N, C-alpha and C positions, 0 to 999 in steps of 0.2 A: 504494500500500500504506500509506503514511503517513497519507493522508486517511482511509482505511478504519479504521485503528487509532484515530485521533483521534475519528472518529464513534462508534466503539464505546465509547471512554472517556467521551465526553460523554453518551451514552445511559445508561451505567452510573451516572454521577454524577447524572443526572436522577432515576433511580429511588431513589437513596440519600437524596435530600433529603426525600421524604415520611416516611421512617422517622424522621428526626430531628424532624420536625414533630409526630410523634405522642407526644411526651413528655407525661406526665400531670401535671396540676396537683397540688400537695400536698394531702394530707388535712388538714382542720382538726380541731384538738383543743381541747376546752373542759373546764373543771372537773375536771382530773386531781387525784385525792386518794387517800389511804390512811388507815387508822386506825393509831394508835400500838399497839405490841405490848409485852408484858411480857417480862422476861428468861426464857429457857427456851422460849419459843414460837418455832418455826422456820418458820412460814408466815404470810402476810399477803395481803390482797386489795387491789388497786388498782382504782379506779373512774374512769370518764371518759366523755366523749361524743365520737364520731368522726363527721365528715361528709365524705364524698368527693364531689367534683364529678362524677365518673363512676363507674360500677359498678366495684368493686374488692373486694379481700379482704385482711384483716390475716392474714399468713401466718407471722410470726415476732416474737418478743419476747425481748429480753435485758436484763439489768440487772447492774450491779456489786454490787447489794445482796443478791443471792440466787444460788444455784446454778442454778436454773431459773425460767422464767416462761412461762406459757401462758394462753390464754383458757380458762376453765372455764365450763361451763353448769351451772345449778342446775335439777334436775328433782325432781318429787315422785314418790316410789315408795310409793304408798299414803299413809300419814301421815308418812313419813320423807323429809326433804329430803336429796338427795344431790348431790354435785358431781363432775363428771368433765370431762376435757379435751375441748374441742370439736374433733372431727376435721375436718381440711381447712381450718381457719382460720375467721375471722369474716367473713361476707358484709357488704359495705357497699353498699347500693343507692344509685344516683346521686341526690345531693342530699337524701337522707333521713338525719337524725341517728340514730345507733345509740348508745344509752346503756347503759353497763355500770354496774350499780348493786347495792347490797346486796340480797340475796335473789334476784338474777337473774344473768345472765352477768357475769363479772368477770375480771380478770387475777389469776391466782394466782401468788404468789411462794413458792417452796419452797426450803428450805435457806438461810434468812436468815443473813447473815454477822454481823449485829448487830441488836439490837432497833430497831424504828422508833420514833423519839421525836418527840413533838408539836413542830411548828415547823420540823422538818427537811424536806428534800425527798428523793425517790427518783427517780433518773434511769432512764428506760426508753428503749430503742432499739426502735422499731417498724418492721417490714419489711412492705411491701405487695406484692401480686402485680404491680401496674402503677405505682403512684405512687412517688415517691422516698421513701426511708426518713426517719424523723423521730426526733429525740431530744426527749423530753417530760420535764418536771419535775412530779412529783406531790407536792403538799404533804401532809405528815403532820398529820392532825387528831388530836384527843384520842380515847381509847378510847371506843367507843360512839357516836361522831359519826354523824349520819345524812346528812351531805353536806359539801361544802366550806364552811368558815366556820361550820358548825353546831356547837354545843357538844356535847361528849361527857360521859360520866358523871363525868369528873374535874372538870368545872366545876360540878357540883352541890354545894351546901353539905354539908360533912362527908365528901366523897369525894375521896381523893387516890390516883390510880392511876398517874400518870407522873412 
């Protein structure tokens, strides 16, 4: 009876090992950034590029900088550009970069707790369906910036916005 129980325990342990081996590699994050906001504005967008080594999905976002954070998609409704939450999360095809950018899909921060100021960072906690969660630092660029390290309107002569 003892040999039987030992055999069952060893067999169960052998099946448990593959489950541990299936842990997913982390998702790579590049060029995380946001635009500075002005006092009184309670929303902001964060942009970045995500690359997952295996098919995955970004399913959750949180930040201490805002009450809520979610991936929003931008769609054209005739001549009107509309933003709405992306239901079911953001698909990340294996090995293909997915770029969230101005005028396209983006992370929307709602209920900002303070204005975003150029030079600061915004911390995001990203949760995936399979990959381990990530904490990301998004650099705050100037108002009107078109990308990370790109000048905003405040860097134009005669323009002071932040």
